[in-house]
TIMISE-853815 format. One record per residue (C-alpha): chain; x negated, y, z negated. Coordinates in nm, 2 decimals, always signed. Each point is the difference from the previous one (the first is absolute). Layout:
BEGIN
SITE/marti/px/py/pz
SITE/A/X/Y/Z
...
! end
This chain:
BEGIN
SITE/marti/px/py/pz
SITE/A/+0.02/-0.02/+0.04
SITE/A/-0.17/+0.36/+0.05
SITE/A/-0.05/+0.27/-0.27
SITE/A/+0.28/+0.26/-0.07
SITE/A/-0.08/+0.27/+0.25
SITE/A/+0.08/+0.26/-0.27
SITE/A/-0.30/-0.09/-0.20
SITE/A/-0.23/+0.26/-0.02
SITE/A/-0.43/+0.01/-0.04
SITE/A/-0.16/+0.26/-0.25
SITE/A/-0.20/+0.26/+0.21
SITE/A/-0.22/+0.20/-0.27
SITE/A/-0.15/+0.34/+0.16
SITE/A/-0.17/+0.24/-0.24
SITE/A/-0.31/+0.10/+0.21
SITE/A/-0.05/+0.17/+0.34
SITE/A/-0.19/-0.19/+0.24
SITE/A/-0.19/+0.26/+0.10
SITE/A/-0.15/+0.02/-0.35
SITE/A/-0.22/-0.34/+0.06
SITE/A/-0.11/+0.02/+0.40
SITE/A/-0.30/+0.24/-0.08
SITE/A/-0.18/-0.27/-0.24
SITE/A/-0.19/-0.14/+0.24
SITE/A/+0.12/-0.33/-0.07
SITE/A/+0.24/-0.21/+0.25
SITE/A/+0.31/-0.02/-0.20
SITE/A/+0.35/-0.16/+0.13
SITE/A/+0.30/+0.09/-0.14
SITE/A/+0.24/-0.28/-0.11
SITE/A/+0.35/+0.01/-0.20
SITE/A/-0.06/+0.30/-0.14
SITE/A/-0.38/-0.04/-0.08
SITE/A/-0.34/+0.04/+0.13
SITE/A/-0.24/-0.29/+0.08
SITE/A/-0.39/+0.03/-0.01
SITE/A/-0.07/-0.22/+0.28
SITE/A/-0.35/+0.15/+0.13
SITE/A/-0.20/-0.29/-0.09
SITE/A/+0.28/-0.25/+0.20
SITE/A/+0.02/+0.21/+0.35
SITE/A/-0.31/-0.21/+0.14
SITE/A/+0.11/-0.32/-0.12
SITE/A/+0.41/+0.02/+0.07
SITE/A/+0.07/-0.32/+0.15
SITE/A/+0.26/+0.21/+0.25
SITE/A/-0.27/+0.15/+0.15
SITE/A/-0.05/+0.38/+0.03
SITE/A/+0.37/+0.07/+0.01
SITE/A/+0.01/+0.08/-0.34
SITE/A/-0.21/+0.34/+0.08
SITE/A/+0.33/+0.11/+0.15
SITE/A/+0.17/+0.05/-0.35
SITE/A/-0.29/+0.16/-0.20
SITE/A/+0.15/+0.30/-0.16
SITE/A/+0.36/-0.07/+0.10
SITE/A/+0.31/-0.21/-0.13
SITE/A/-0.06/-0.36/+0.09
SITE/A/+0.27/-0.13/-0.23
SITE/A/+0.23/-0.18/+0.27
SITE/A/-0.29/-0.09/+0.23
SITE/A/-0.15/-0.14/-0.27
SITE/A/+0.26/-0.25/-0.15
SITE/A/+0.14/-0.09/+0.30
SITE/A/-0.39/-0.16/+0.09
SITE/A/-0.07/-0.09/-0.37
SITE/A/+0.36/-0.11/-0.18
SITE/A/-0.19/-0.18/-0.26
SITE/A/-0.16/+0.34/-0.09
SITE/A/+0.28/+0.06/-0.26
SITE/A/-0.18/-0.22/-0.22
SITE/A/-0.34/+0.09/+0.11
SITE/A/+0.02/+0.41/-0.03
SITE/A/+0.07/-0.09/-0.40
SITE/A/-0.36/-0.08/-0.08
SITE/A/-0.13/+0.31/+0.25
SITE/A/-0.03/+0.31/-0.21
SITE/A/+0.09/+0.29/+0.17
SITE/A/-0.15/+0.34/+0.00
SITE/A/+0.30/+0.26/+0.04
SITE/A/+0.35/+0.02/+0.06
SITE/A/+0.11/+0.15/+0.34
SITE/A/+0.32/+0.16/+0.10
SITE/A/+0.17/-0.15/+0.33
SITE/A/+0.09/+0.20/+0.32
SITE/A/+0.23/-0.25/+0.09
SITE/A/+0.27/-0.14/-0.28
SITE/A/+0.12/-0.29/+0.10
SITE/A/+0.31/-0.04/+0.22
SITE/A/+0.30/-0.20/-0.12
SITE/A/-0.10/-0.28/+0.26
SITE/A/-0.35/+0.04/-0.15
SITE/A/+0.08/-0.08/-0.34
SITE/A/+0.19/-0.34/+0.14
SITE/A/-0.29/-0.11/+0.21
SITE/A/-0.21/+0.02/-0.29
SITE/A/+0.22/-0.18/-0.20
SITE/A/+0.00/-0.29/+0.28
SITE/A/-0.38/-0.02/-0.04
SITE/A/+0.02/-0.07/-0.35
SITE/A/+0.30/-0.27/+0.04
SITE/A/-0.21/-0.17/+0.26
SITE/A/-0.31/+0.00/-0.25
SITE/A/+0.22/-0.15/-0.24
SITE/A/+0.20/-0.21/+0.14
SITE/A/-0.34/-0.20/+0.19
SITE/A/+0.06/+0.14/+0.35
SITE/A/-0.34/+0.05/+0.12
SITE/A/-0.13/-0.37/+0.08
SITE/A/+0.16/-0.22/+0.22
SITE/A/+0.11/-0.36/-0.09
SITE/A/-0.22/-0.29/+0.13
SITE/A/+0.27/-0.14/+0.18
SITE/A/+0.04/+0.31/+0.25
SITE/A/-0.36/+0.02/+0.03
SITE/A/-0.03/-0.36/+0.11
SITE/A/+0.28/+0.03/+0.24
SITE/A/-0.14/+0.32/+0.16
SITE/A/-0.33/-0.12/+0.00
SITE/A/+0.13/-0.30/+0.20
SITE/A/+0.09/+0.24/+0.29
SITE/A/-0.36/+0.11/+0.11
SITE/A/-0.13/-0.39/-0.03
SITE/A/+0.25/-0.12/+0.17
SITE/A/-0.05/+0.26/+0.33
SITE/A/-0.36/-0.10/-0.02
SITE/A/+0.07/-0.38/-0.03
SITE/A/+0.19/+0.04/+0.28
SITE/A/-0.26/+0.22/+0.22
SITE/A/-0.30/-0.23/-0.09
SITE/A/+0.24/-0.31/+0.11
SITE/A/+0.10/+0.18/+0.31
SITE/A/-0.38/+0.06/+0.07
SITE/A/-0.13/-0.33/-0.09
SITE/A/+0.26/-0.22/+0.16
SITE/A/+0.09/+0.20/+0.36
SITE/A/-0.14/+0.05/+0.28
SITE/A/+0.29/+0.24/+0.19
SITE/A/-0.12/+0.41/+0.01
SITE/A/+0.36/+0.08/-0.13
SITE/A/-0.02/-0.22/-0.31
SITE/A/-0.30/+0.19/-0.08
SITE/A/+0.15/+0.36/+0.09
SITE/A/+0.24/-0.08/-0.25
SITE/A/-0.23/-0.11/-0.27
SITE/A/-0.18/+0.37/+0.06
SITE/A/+0.34/+0.12/-0.09
SITE/A/+0.01/-0.23/-0.29
SITE/A/-0.33/+0.09/-0.12
SITE/A/+0.12/+0.40/+0.01
SITE/A/+0.28/-0.13/-0.20
SITE/A/-0.20/-0.17/-0.25
SITE/A/-0.21/+0.34/+0.02
SITE/A/+0.29/+0.21/-0.06
SITE/A/+0.13/-0.23/-0.35
SITE/A/-0.37/+0.00/-0.13
SITE/A/+0.01/+0.38/+0.01
SITE/A/+0.32/+0.01/-0.20
SITE/A/-0.22/-0.19/-0.26
SITE/A/-0.27/+0.22/+0.03
SITE/A/+0.25/+0.26/-0.11
SITE/A/+0.11/-0.20/-0.25
SITE/A/-0.32/-0.04/-0.17
SITE/A/-0.14/+0.35/+0.05
SITE/A/+0.35/+0.11/-0.16
SITE/A/-0.10/-0.24/-0.32
SITE/A/+0.33/-0.17/+0.06
SITE/A/-0.14/-0.35/-0.02
SITE/A/-0.22/-0.08/-0.30
SITE/A/-0.06/+0.24/-0.31
SITE/A/-0.34/+0.00/+0.04
SITE/A/-0.13/+0.27/+0.26
SITE/A/-0.33/-0.20/+0.04
SITE/A/+0.24/-0.29/+0.14
SITE/A/+0.19/+0.23/+0.20
SITE/A/-0.26/+0.12/+0.18
SITE/A/-0.14/-0.33/+0.05
SITE/A/+0.32/-0.07/+0.16
SITE/A/+0.04/+0.28/+0.21
SITE/A/-0.37/-0.02/+0.15
SITE/A/+0.10/-0.40/+0.09
SITE/A/+0.33/+0.08/+0.14
SITE/A/-0.13/+0.38/+0.18
SITE/A/-0.38/-0.02/+0.08
SITE/A/+0.00/-0.40/+0.06
SITE/A/+0.27/-0.09/+0.14
SITE/A/+0.12/+0.32/+0.19
SITE/A/-0.34/+0.18/+0.06
SITE/A/+0.12/+0.30/-0.16
SITE/A/-0.23/+0.16/-0.29
SITE/A/+0.21/-0.05/-0.28
SITE/A/-0.19/+0.28/-0.24
SITE/A/+0.05/+0.26/+0.26
SITE/A/+0.35/-0.09/+0.06
SITE/A/+0.10/+0.01/-0.37
SITE/A/-0.17/+0.34/-0.08
SITE/A/+0.19/+0.16/+0.32
SITE/A/+0.33/-0.17/-0.09
SITE/A/-0.02/+0.14/-0.36
SITE/A/-0.08/+0.33/+0.16
SITE/A/+0.34/-0.04/+0.25
SITE/A/+0.22/-0.06/-0.32
SITE/A/-0.12/+0.26/-0.21
SITE/A/+0.03/+0.26/+0.26
SITE/A/+0.23/-0.13/+0.26
SITE/A/+0.03/+0.20/+0.32
SITE/A/-0.22/+0.32/-0.17
SITE/A/-0.23/+0.21/+0.14
SITE/A/-0.21/+0.33/-0.09
SITE/A/+0.07/+0.29/+0.23
SITE/A/-0.31/+0.07/+0.21
SITE/A/-0.16/-0.29/-0.14
SITE/A/+0.11/-0.33/+0.09
SITE/A/+0.25/-0.29/-0.09
SITE/A/-0.04/-0.18/-0.37
SITE/A/+0.18/-0.26/+0.09
SITE/A/-0.21/-0.25/+0.23
SITE/A/+0.24/-0.22/+0.09
SITE/A/+0.17/+0.23/+0.19
SITE/A/-0.30/+0.18/+0.16
SITE/A/-0.03/-0.08/+0.38
SITE/A/-0.21/+0.17/+0.28
SITE/A/+0.23/-0.11/+0.28
SITE/A/+0.33/+0.12/-0.12
SITE/A/+0.18/+0.27/-0.27
SITE/A/+0.30/-0.12/-0.19
SITE/A/+0.08/+0.32/-0.13
SITE/A/-0.03/+0.35/+0.15
SITE/A/-0.22/+0.13/-0.30
SITE/A/-0.25/-0.25/+0.13
SITE/A/-0.05/+0.20/+0.33
SITE/A/-0.22/+0.24/-0.17
SITE/A/-0.30/-0.26/-0.02
SITE/A/+0.03/-0.15/+0.39
SITE/A/-0.21/+0.29/+0.17
SITE/A/-0.16/-0.13/+0.31
SITE/A/+0.14/-0.06/+0.33
SITE/A/-0.03/-0.39/-0.02
SITE/A/+0.22/+0.00/-0.36
SITE/A/+0.23/+0.23/+0.16
SITE/A/+0.05/-0.22/+0.31
SITE/A/+0.09/-0.31/-0.20
SITE/A/+0.23/+0.18/-0.27
SITE/A/+0.20/+0.14/+0.35
SITE/A/+0.04/-0.39/+0.07
SITE/A/+0.01/-0.15/-0.29
SITE/A/+0.33/-0.12/-0.04
SITE/A/-0.08/-0.21/+0.33
SITE/A/-0.36/-0.16/-0.15
SITE/A/+0.13/-0.04/-0.36
SITE/A/+0.07/-0.39/+0.03
SITE/A/-0.25/-0.06/+0.26
SITE/A/-0.29/+0.14/-0.19
SITE/A/+0.12/-0.15/-0.33
SITE/A/+0.03/-0.33/+0.12
SITE/A/-0.31/+0.01/+0.28
SITE/A/-0.23/+0.17/-0.23
SITE/A/+0.09/-0.06/-0.33
SITE/A/-0.20/-0.31/-0.13
SITE/A/-0.32/+0.14/+0.15
SITE/A/+0.07/+0.34/-0.10
SITE/A/+0.10/-0.10/-0.37
SITE/A/-0.34/-0.22/+0.00
SITE/A/-0.22/+0.27/+0.12
SITE/A/+0.15/+0.28/-0.23
SITE/A/-0.03/-0.26/-0.33
SITE/A/-0.39/-0.15/+0.05
SITE/A/-0.15/+0.33/+0.21
SITE/A/-0.11/+0.15/-0.37
SITE/A/+0.04/-0.32/-0.19
SITE/A/-0.35/-0.04/-0.23
SITE/A/+0.12/-0.25/-0.23
SITE/A/-0.13/-0.35/+0.11
SITE/A/+0.23/-0.26/-0.09
SITE/A/+0.25/+0.19/+0.21
SITE/A/-0.23/-0.08/+0.33
SITE/A/-0.02/-0.35/-0.14
SITE/A/+0.36/-0.03/+0.00
SITE/A/+0.02/+0.14/+0.36
SITE/A/-0.26/-0.26/+0.07
SITE/A/+0.22/-0.26/-0.12
SITE/A/+0.30/+0.10/+0.14
SITE/A/-0.19/-0.02/+0.38
SITE/A/-0.15/-0.34/-0.10
SITE/A/+0.34/-0.15/-0.09
SITE/A/+0.16/+0.17/+0.30
SITE/A/-0.22/-0.12/+0.25
SITE/A/-0.05/-0.34/-0.14
SITE/A/+0.40/-0.02/+0.08
SITE/A/-0.02/+0.13/+0.35
SITE/A/-0.31/-0.21/+0.07
SITE/A/+0.26/-0.32/+0.04
SITE/A/+0.15/+0.18/+0.33
SITE/A/-0.11/-0.18/+0.30
SITE/A/-0.16/+0.33/+0.18
SITE/A/-0.05/+0.34/-0.07
SITE/A/+0.34/+0.11/+0.20
SITE/A/+0.20/-0.14/-0.26
SITE/A/-0.28/+0.09/-0.27
SITE/A/+0.06/+0.38/+0.14
SITE/A/+0.40/+0.00/+0.05
SITE/A/+0.08/-0.16/-0.33
SITE/A/-0.24/+0.27/-0.17
SITE/A/+0.17/+0.27/+0.19
SITE/A/+0.36/-0.09/-0.07
SITE/A/-0.15/-0.04/-0.37
SITE/A/-0.09/+0.38/+0.02
SITE/A/+0.29/+0.12/+0.18
SITE/A/+0.23/-0.20/-0.23
SITE/A/-0.18/+0.18/-0.31
SITE/A/+0.09/+0.33/+0.13
SITE/A/+0.37/-0.03/-0.06
SITE/A/-0.08/+0.01/-0.37
SITE/A/-0.18/+0.33/+0.07
SITE/A/+0.32/+0.11/+0.13
SITE/A/+0.20/-0.18/-0.26
SITE/A/-0.18/+0.18/-0.28
SITE/A/-0.01/+0.36/+0.10
SITE/A/+0.38/+0.04/+0.10
SITE/A/+0.10/+0.05/-0.38
SITE/A/-0.17/+0.35/-0.01
SITE/A/-0.02/+0.14/+0.36
SITE/A/+0.30/+0.13/+0.08
SITE/A/+0.00/+0.20/-0.39
SITE/A/-0.12/+0.30/-0.13
SITE/A/-0.35/+0.12/-0.07
SITE/A/-0.08/+0.27/-0.31
SITE/A/-0.24/+0.18/-0.04
SITE/A/-0.19/-0.14/-0.34
SITE/A/+0.09/+0.28/-0.23
SITE/A/+0.36/-0.06/+0.09
SITE/A/-0.05/-0.37/-0.05
SITE/A/-0.15/+0.08/-0.36
SITE/A/+0.31/+0.17/-0.09
SITE/A/+0.26/-0.23/+0.14
SITE/A/+0.17/-0.25/-0.25
SITE/A/-0.16/-0.31/+0.10
SITE/A/+0.31/-0.21/+0.08
SITE/A/+0.16/+0.23/+0.20
SITE/A/-0.35/+0.07/+0.18
SITE/A/-0.03/-0.38/+0.11
SITE/A/+0.38/-0.04/+0.10
SITE/A/-0.08/+0.26/+0.21
SITE/A/-0.31/-0.09/+0.16
SITE/A/+0.09/-0.38/+0.05
SITE/A/+0.21/-0.20/+0.20
SITE/A/+0.20/-0.35/-0.05
SITE/A/+0.05/-0.23/+0.25
SITE/A/+0.33/-0.17/-0.02
SITE/A/-0.01/-0.38/+0.08
SITE/A/+0.17/-0.30/-0.13
SITE/A/-0.17/-0.15/-0.35
SITE/A/-0.15/-0.30/+0.17
SITE/A/-0.20/+0.21/+0.25
SITE/A/-0.21/+0.21/-0.30
SITE/A/-0.26/-0.22/+0.07
SITE/A/-0.10/+0.06/+0.34
SITE/A/-0.03/+0.35/-0.13
SITE/A/-0.13/-0.09/-0.32
SITE/A/+0.21/+0.18/-0.21
SITE/A/-0.12/+0.30/+0.13
SITE/A/+0.37/+0.10/+0.16
SITE/A/+0.10/+0.11/-0.31
SITE/A/-0.26/+0.23/-0.01
SITE/A/+0.15/+0.30/-0.22
SITE/A/+0.00/-0.31/-0.29
SITE/A/-0.34/-0.11/+0.07
SITE/A/-0.12/+0.44/-0.01
SITE/A/+0.16/+0.05/-0.33
SITE/A/-0.10/-0.33/-0.17
SITE/A/-0.34/-0.08/+0.21
SITE/A/-0.10/-0.26/-0.27
SITE/A/+0.34/-0.20/+0.03
SITE/A/-0.05/-0.35/+0.21
SITE/A/+0.25/+0.01/+0.27
SITE/A/+0.19/-0.30/-0.17
SITE/A/+0.19/+0.29/-0.21
SITE/A/+0.11/+0.21/+0.34
SITE/A/+0.32/-0.07/+0.08
SITE/A/+0.08/+0.00/-0.40
SITE/A/-0.18/+0.33/-0.04
SITE/A/+0.20/+0.16/+0.30
SITE/A/+0.31/+0.01/-0.12
SITE/A/-0.11/+0.17/-0.30
SITE/A/-0.22/+0.28/+0.20
SITE/A/+0.34/+0.03/+0.20
SITE/A/+0.21/+0.09/-0.34
SITE/A/-0.26/+0.27/-0.07
SITE/A/+0.05/+0.12/+0.37
SITE/A/+0.32/+0.03/+0.00
SITE/A/+0.09/+0.12/-0.37
SITE/A/-0.26/+0.25/+0.09
SITE/A/+0.08/+0.12/+0.33
SITE/A/-0.31/-0.11/+0.13
SITE/A/-0.03/-0.15/+0.41
SITE/A/-0.09/-0.37/-0.01
SITE/A/-0.11/-0.04/+0.35
SITE/A/+0.02/-0.37/+0.15
SITE/A/+0.07/-0.07/+0.36
SITE/A/-0.07/-0.30/+0.21
SITE/A/-0.33/-0.11/+0.14
SITE/A/+0.06/+0.12/+0.36
SITE/A/+0.17/+0.34/-0.09
SITE/A/-0.30/+0.08/-0.24
SITE/A/-0.20/-0.06/+0.29
SITE/A/+0.22/+0.20/+0.24
SITE/A/-0.04/+0.25/-0.27
SITE/A/-0.38/+0.03/+0.00
SITE/A/-0.03/+0.03/+0.39
SITE/A/+0.26/+0.26/-0.03
SITE/A/-0.19/+0.17/-0.24
SITE/A/-0.31/-0.05/+0.19
SITE/A/+0.17/+0.14/+0.28
SITE/A/+0.13/+0.32/-0.18
SITE/A/-0.35/+0.10/-0.13
SITE/A/-0.13/-0.09/+0.34
SITE/A/+0.21/+0.25/+0.17
SITE/A/-0.19/+0.28/-0.22
SITE/A/-0.29/-0.05/+0.21
SITE/A/+0.03/+0.16/+0.33
SITE/A/-0.26/-0.05/+0.30
SITE/A/-0.07/+0.38/-0.07
SITE/A/-0.13/-0.13/-0.31
SITE/A/-0.23/-0.26/+0.14
SITE/A/-0.12/+0.24/+0.28
SITE/A/-0.12/+0.22/-0.31
SITE/A/-0.13/-0.24/-0.16
SITE/A/-0.22/-0.05/+0.30
SITE/A/-0.18/+0.32/+0.00
SITE/A/-0.33/+0.03/-0.14
! end
């Protein structure tokens, strides 16, 4: 049973924020208190994203990503009080009550039976691929095996996501190991790079800094702009040309270049040796698998179909945000967390039995509000979130997959119309 929506959390405010900002220390404001995190910043497990919140109210982002911190903060000594600039709305009070409710009622770890059921999916797919590669001489079958390999990568990608959000094990170490195996080794995607980018995406969803750049790394692309506020960052003739045709190139570029682009992006600055070992292991097991094929034509086509098939995942994962608003960082920091996530996320409506194909991320609003909750809970949580939205007159955006895809392409076309050929010619001038 969900908590009473009328319950509220006390919010103590006794000191202005500005009084501690110039102290020379790295301070986070959490639930009415300042905490000194100076020595913790370099070893923050979530990466550099913590730096974006130094000197700011990080209450709701903090609790969403660290639900157990209700207890943790009891053992941390604050260095002062602060005055909130954004008192929680009624929806925020209900949201915070849900965070506590989920923690108290053991929502944060999936059952072993659920894990066994979900893990059986990628391994069944891989077994079918191996069988087809080893026992068939048909080019058609081997092309299907390529699509099967892509499906295996896709499902492993969802487990990479689960592990990196610490949804599987209570131990951060074992979640990191699981992410490494399901991400770097299984798919060939740098699990550490992905985790750091993804945490930044959750903390600053669809956020930019005017005149500087986009602070949400997973919404940053070189060849298309999802919002008119991003046009300021595209100044070359080639960039403007691609934006002009972005509604036509969106799907082809994501499908054809999605996999190689992500691998290059993930590894070109990587210095951690074990990630390179993981990438080597990925190509060893993949190479061993396709070595059973009869000739190079079969090898090339199977791997091509696998790469193109994985491109579907790249389209799938960005639809939830691409037609939604962008905000400047200062605007984001002053918004209530619940309303902000509902505004910048879009759910994909499909039958419950089909959730596995999306890895549960079709319920993207719920995931962004409660990133540590396992996807096995999303359907139940969705009802609670919809209730909060209905009671507080907050728009809950949920549409079928192809409507979501159409909304995204229509939005990209709308943005492309803001670039004229005159702008392209102007960008060509020295």
